[in-house]
C-alpha positions in Angstrom: -2.2 -9.4 12.3 -1.9 -5.8 13.3 1.7 -5.1 14.4 2.8 -2.6 16.9 6.5 -1.6 16.9 8.6 -0.9 19.9 12.2 0.1 20.2 12.5 -1.2 23.8 14.1 -4.6 24.6 10.7 -6.0 25.7 7.4 -4.5 24.5 4.7 -4.5 27.1 1.5 -5.5 25.4 -2.1 -4.4 25.4 -3.7 -4.7 28.8 -6.8 -6.7 29.3 -6.8 -6.7 33.1 -5.0 -3.7 34.5 -6.7 -3.0 37.8 -3.4 -2.8 39.7 -1.6 -0.5 37.2 -1.3 3.2 37.5 -2.3 5.3 34.5 0.0 7.5 32.5 -0.1 10.8 34.4 2.6 13.0 33.0 1.0 15.8 31.0 2.0 15.8 27.3 4.7 18.3 26.3 3.1 18.8 22.9 -0.6 18.7 22.3 -0.6 17.6 18.7 -3.9 16.4 17.2 -3.4 17.0 13.5 -0.9 14.6 11.9 0.1 17.2 9.3 1.7 19.2 12.1 4.4 16.6 12.5 4.8 15.4 8.9 8.1 16.8 7.6 9.2 14.9 4.5 12.6 16.6 4.4 13.8 14.4 7.3 13.5 11.3 5.1 15.0 12.4 1.8 18.4 13.6 0.8 18.8 16.8 -1.3 16.5 16.8 -4.2 15.4 13.2 -3.9 11.7 12.4 -3.6 9.9 10.1 -1.3 9.1 6.7 -2.7 5.7 6.3 -4.3 3.4 3.5 -3.3 0.4 1.8 -4.8 -2.8 2.7 -3.1 -5.1 -0.3 -3.8 -8.8 -0.3 -3.2 -8.5 -2.8 -0.4 -12.1 -3.9 -0.5 -12.5 -4.4 -4.2 -12.9 -8.1 -4.9 -10.7 -9.1 -7.9 -12.6 -10.2 -11.0 -11.4 -13.8 -10.9 -12.9 -14.2 -7.4 -16.2 -12.5 -8.6 -16.4 -15.1 -11.4 -15.9 -17.9 -9.0 -18.7 -16.7 -6.7 -21.0 -16.0 -9.7 -20.6 -19.6 -10.7 -21.4 -21.2 -7.3 -24.1 -18.9 -6.0 -27.6 -18.7 -7.5 -29.9 -15.7 -7.5 -32.5 -17.8 -5.6 -30.2 -18.7 -2.7 -31.2 -17.6 0.8 -28.9 -15.3 2.8 -27.7 -18.2 4.8 -27.1 -20.4 1.7 -25.1 -17.6 0.1 -23.1 -17.2 3.3 -22.5 -21.0 3.5 -21.4 -21.3 -0.1 -19.2 -18.3 0.0 -17.5 -19.5 3.2 -16.9 -23.0 1.7 -15.4 -21.4 -1.4 -13.1 -19.1 0.6 -11.8 -22.0 2.7 -11.1 -24.2 -0.3 -9.4 -21.3 -2.1 -7.0 -20.3 0.8 -6.4 -23.7 2.5 -3.0 -24.0 0.8 -1.8 -20.5 1.5 0.9 -20.0 4.0 -0.1 -18.2 7.3 2.4 -15.4 7.7 2.2 -12.5 10.2 5.3 -10.8 8.8 3.8 -9.7 5.5 0.4 -8.1 4.6 -0.9 -8.2 1.0 -3.9 -6.6 -0.7 -6.5 -8.8 -2.3 -4.9 -8.3 -5.7 -1.5 -9.6 -4.4 -2.7 -12.6 -2.5 -2.9 -15.0 -5.4 0.7 -14.1 -6.5 2.3 -14.3 -3.0 0.1 -17.1 -1.6 0.6 -15.8 2.0 -2.2 -14.6 4.3 -2.7 -13.3 7.8 -5.7 -12.2 9.8 -6.0 -8.8 8.2 -5.8 -10.1 4.6 -8.2 -12.9 5.4 -10.7 -10.6 7.1 -10.6 -8.1 4.2 -11.1 -11.0 1.7 -14.0 -12.4 3.8 -15.7 -9.0 4.0 -15.2 -8.2 0.3 -16.6 -11.6 -0.8 -19.5 -11.4 1.7 -20.5 -8.0 0.4 -20.2 -9.2 -3.2 -22.8 -11.9 -2.5 -24.9 -9.6 -0.3 -24.1 -11.1 3.1 -23.7 -8.9 6.1 -20.1 -8.7 7.3 -18.2 -6.2 9.5 -14.7 -6.0 10.9 -14.0 -6.3 14.6 -10.8 -5.8 16.6 -10.2 -8.7 19.0 -8.6 -7.6 22.3 -6.8 -10.9 22.5 -3.7 -11.9 24.4 -0.5 -11.1 22.6 1.9 -13.3 20.8 5.5 -12.2 20.4 8.0 -11.9 17.5 11.6 -11.0 18.1 13.8 -9.1 15.7 17.2 -8.4 17.2 16.6 -6.1 20.2 13.1 -5.1 19.0 9.8 -6.8 20.0 6.6 -6.6 18.0 3.2 -7.1 19.5 0.5 -8.6 17.3 -3.1 -7.6 17.6 -5.9 -9.4 15.9 -9.0 -8.7 13.7 -11.8 -10.9 12.4 -15.3 -10.7 10.9 -18.7 -10.8 12.3 -22.3 -10.5 11.0 -25.9 -11.4 11.6 -27.8 -13.7 9.1 -31.4 -13.9 8.2 -32.6 -17.5 8.5 -35.8 -18.8 6.9 -38.0 -21.4 8.7 -36.0 -24.4 7.5 -32.8 -23.0 9.2 -34.2 -21.5 12.4 -33.1 -24.5 14.6 -29.8 -25.1 12.8 -26.6 -24.8 14.8 -23.4 -24.6 12.8 -20.4 -26.3 14.5 -17.1 -24.6 14.3 -15.1 -25.5 11.2 -11.6 -26.4 12.3 -9.5 -28.3 9.7 -5.9 -28.5 10.7 -2.9 -28.2 8.4 0.6 -29.4 9.2 2.1 -26.1 8.0 0.2 -24.2 10.6 -2.4 -22.6 8.3 -5.6 -23.6 10.1 -8.1 -22.5 7.6 -11.4 -20.6 8.1 -13.2 -20.9 11.4 -16.8 -20.1 11.7 -18.2 -19.8 15.2 -21.5 -21.4 16.0 -24.6 -19.2 15.6 -26.0 -17.6 18.7 -29.5 -16.1 19.2 -29.9 -12.5 18.5 -31.9 -10.7 21.3 -33.5 -8.4 18.8 -34.9 -10.8 16.2 -35.6 -14.5 16.6 -34.9 -15.3 13.0 -31.3 -14.0 13.0 -28.1 -15.7 14.0 -24.7 -14.1 14.5 -21.5 -15.6 13.1 -17.8 -15.0 13.6 -15.2 -15.8 11.0 -11.6 -16.1 12.1 -8.4 -17.4 10.6 -7.3 -18.7 13.9 -9.5 -21.1 15.8 -7.8 -20.5 19.1 -9.0 -16.9 19.2 -12.7 -18.0 19.3 -12.0 -19.7 22.7 -10.6 -16.6 24.3 -12.9 -14.7 26.6 -11.8 -11.2 25.6 -13.3 -8.0 24.4 -14.2 -7.3 20.8 -14.7 -3.9 19.2 -16.3 -3.1 15.9 -14.0 -1.1 13.6 -14.6 0.8 10.4 -13.2 0.3 6.9 -11.1 3.4 7.3 -9.6 2.0 10.4 -8.8 -1.3 8.6 -7.1 0.7 5.8 -5.0 2.5 8.5 -4.1 -0.9 10.0 -3.1 -2.2 6.6 -0.7 0.7 6.1 0.6 0.4 9.6 1.5 -3.2 8.9 3.3 -2.1 5.7 5.2 0.5 7.8 6.4 -2.2 10.2 7.6 -4.3 7.3 9.6 -1.3 5.9 11.0 -0.6 9.4 12.3 -4.1 9.7 13.8 -3.8 6.3 15.5 -0.6 7.5 13.8 1.4 4.7 12.9 4.6 6.7 11.6 6.7 3.7 9.2 3.9 2.8 8.2 3.4 6.4 7.5 7.1 6.7 5.3 7.1 3.6 3.3 4.1 4.8 2.8 5.8 8.2 1.6 9.0 6.5 -1.0 6.9 4.6 -2.1 5.2 7.9 -2.7 8.6 9.5 -4.5 9.9 6.5 -6.9 7.0 6.7 -7.4 7.3 10.5 -5.9 10.4 12.2 -6.9 8.8 15.6 -5.0 5.6 15.2 -2.7 5.2 18.3 -0.8 2.6 16.4 0.0 4.9 13.5 1.1 7.7 15.8 3.4 5.3 17.6 4.9 4.2 14.3 5.4 7.9 13.4 7.3 8.3 16.6 9.5 5.3 15.8 10.5 6.6 12.3 11.4 10.0 13.7 13.4 8.5 16.5 15.4 6.5 13.9 16.5 9.8 12.2 17.4 11.4 15.6 14.4 13.7 15.8 13.6 13.0 19.5 11.4 16.1 20.0 9.0 15.1 17.2 9.1 11.5 18.2 8.1 12.5 21.8 5.1 14.5 20.4 4.0 11.5 18.4 4.3 9.0 21.3 2.4 11.4 23.6 -0.4 11.7 21.1 -0.5 7.9 20.8 -0.8 7.6 24.6 -3.5 10.3 24.7 -5.6 8.3 22.2 -5.0 4.9 24.0 -3.8 4.9 27.6 -3.1 1.2 27.2 -0.7 1.6 24.3 2.3 0.3 26.3 4.5 0.1 23.2 4.2 3.9 22.8 4.8 4.4 26.5 8.0 2.2 26.3 9.1 4.2 23.2 8.3 7.5 24.9 10.5 6.6 27.9 13.4 5.8 25.5 12.9 9.1 23.7 12.7 11.0 27.0 16.0 9.4 28.1 17.7 10.2 24.8 16.5 13.8 25.2 18.0 14.0 28.7 14.7 13.8 30.5 15.6 11.1 33.0 12.9 11.8 35.6 10.1 11.5 33.0 11.6 8.3 31.6 11.9 6.7 35.0 8.3 7.4 35.9 7.0 5.7 32.8 9.4 2.8 33.1 8.1 2.1 36.6 4.5 1.9 35.3 5.6 -0.3 32.4 7.5 -2.7 34.7 4.5 -2.9 37.0 2.3 -3.8 34.1 4.8 -6.3 32.7 5.1 -8.2 36.0 1.3 -8.6 36.1 1.2 -9.8 32.5 1.5 -13.6 32.1 2.6 -13.2 28.5 5.5 -11.1 29.5 6.8 -13.9 31.6 6.2 -16.3 28.7 8.3 -14.1 26.5 11.1 -14.0 29.1 10.9 -17.8 29.3 11.4 -18.0 25.5 14.6 -15.9 25.8 15.8 -18.1 28.7 15.2 -21.3 26.7 17.1 -19.9 23.8 20.0 -19.0 26.1 20.0 -22.4 27.7 19.0 -21.1 31.2 16.3 -23.7 31.9 15.9 -22.9 35.6 15.1 -19.3 34.8 12.7 -20.4 32.0 10.9 -22.6 34.5 10.6 -19.8 37.0 9.1 -17.5 34.4 6.6 -20.1 33.2 5.5 -20.8 36.7 4.8 -17.1 37.1 2.9 -17.1 33.8 0.7 -20.1 34.9 0.0 -18.5 38.3 -1.5 -15.5 36.5 -3.4 -17.4 33.8 -4.0 -21.1 34.4 -6.0 -21.9 31.3 -3.5 -20.9 28.6 -2.4 -24.0 26.8 0.7 -22.3 25.3 2.3 -22.0 28.7 2.0 -25.7 29.4 3.5 -26.4 26.0 6.4 -24.3 26.9 6.7 -26.1 30.2 6.7 -29.4 28.4 9.6 -28.2 26.2 11.6 -27.1 29.3 10.8 -30.4 31.1 11.9 -32.4 28.0 15.3 -30.6 27.9 15.6 -31.2 31.7 15.0 -34.9 31.1 11.8 -35.0 33.2 9.6 -37.3 31.1 6.8 -37.5 33.7 6.5 -33.7 33.8 6.5 -33.5 30.0 3.4 -35.8 29.9 1.7 -34.0 32.7 2.1 -30.6 31.0 1.1 -31.9 27.6 -2.1 -33.3 29.1 -2.8 -29.8 30.6 -2.0 -28.2 27.3 -4.5 -30.6 25.6 -7.1 -29.9 28.2 -7.1 -26.1 27.6 -6.5 -26.2 23.8 -9.2 -26.1 21.2 -9.7 -27.6 17.7 -6.6 -28.6 15.8 -4.3 -27.6 18.8 -6.1 -30.1 21.0 -5.6 -32.7 18.3 -1.9 -31.8 18.0 -1.3 -32.3 21.7 -3.2 -35.6 21.6 -0.8 -36.7 18.8 2.2 -35.7 20.8 1.0 -37.7 23.8 0.2 -40.8 21.7 3.7 -40.6 20.2 5.3 -40.5 23.7 3.2 -43.5 24.7 4.4 -45.5 21.6 8.0 -44.6 22.4 7.6 -45.7 26.0 6.2 -49.1 24.8 9.0 -49.6 22.3 11.6 -48.8 24.9 10.4 -51.4 27.4 
């Protein structure tokens, strides 16, 4: 996962459909384009102390132990598709027991020790392994709906990346269609998912694949954007910056943010994080400049807009803050996932009527999101409405895919068995 940090009580997420929203119109106070103009180490060290040093791993270098595994299972005579297929199977077997964890990001050299993986680590491993066996593989950013993590008063928005590529198929494979691989795991780690091949309009003997750690993403009709290795490096360090921020280690968060900007000076995420670390040390003027640069780079970076409004208000600029907050509120109310997040808070507070209202708003804006119906089933269960529980679980099953569909079918079967036993 790619994590975007906000200081606001609720973070408005990336917009996929924003036709009704106004754009950010306030001119930037500071036109900063070079990160070095805002990087002042002295704000994060005391006296003669030095900033913490960090390892800078080659993120795309496949560790020797993995190279040996692939050398053993892949023959020099294998076709491109066969190399891809064997490599994919090896990767799934190797990582099926790893814990899926969006809160920590590890380099390839650290994965085997920590045995935790997320979409960024998985995608880097897939690309590194694919390139080692000479299989085309590229990173892409998935403009997918958000999922929400809460840490005190802070909300974090997760973005998503996966891998795509086109394979050469010889005559024996031209008519072969690969079904999605979707093997569930009770701990939530769903394994590798390979999307079925689709015809390439340019060449009849190529097929495109998508490899994703999360099967649900493949069912989402959303945009995808190819990104470079340097952008992935920047995203890696931005994730590490978020981890340090949540650990309240500001010097380390600052160092990781510097690395993210060095890798990609046009990363709106890294500029937003830079604003956060400066806000934490009371440098509101610099944080405003960083947030404004983030918004200049991506007008849909609502986490930066939310943070910018907070910094304006802390700087005594009430009118500018109010204008941005109006835009954010308009966006939030159109966003079904915002209402879903509010429902989660209401459920935790025991206000089931409020949770129900928010979930009805979410469903009205997006009727095919299985997660909303699962939340409704939870609320219905706590309200004692068994009939509504079954109805919403059936809807969740209808719109879910893969292991999620199987999971909801299991819940429904268990309810049926309980009903039989209680007669």
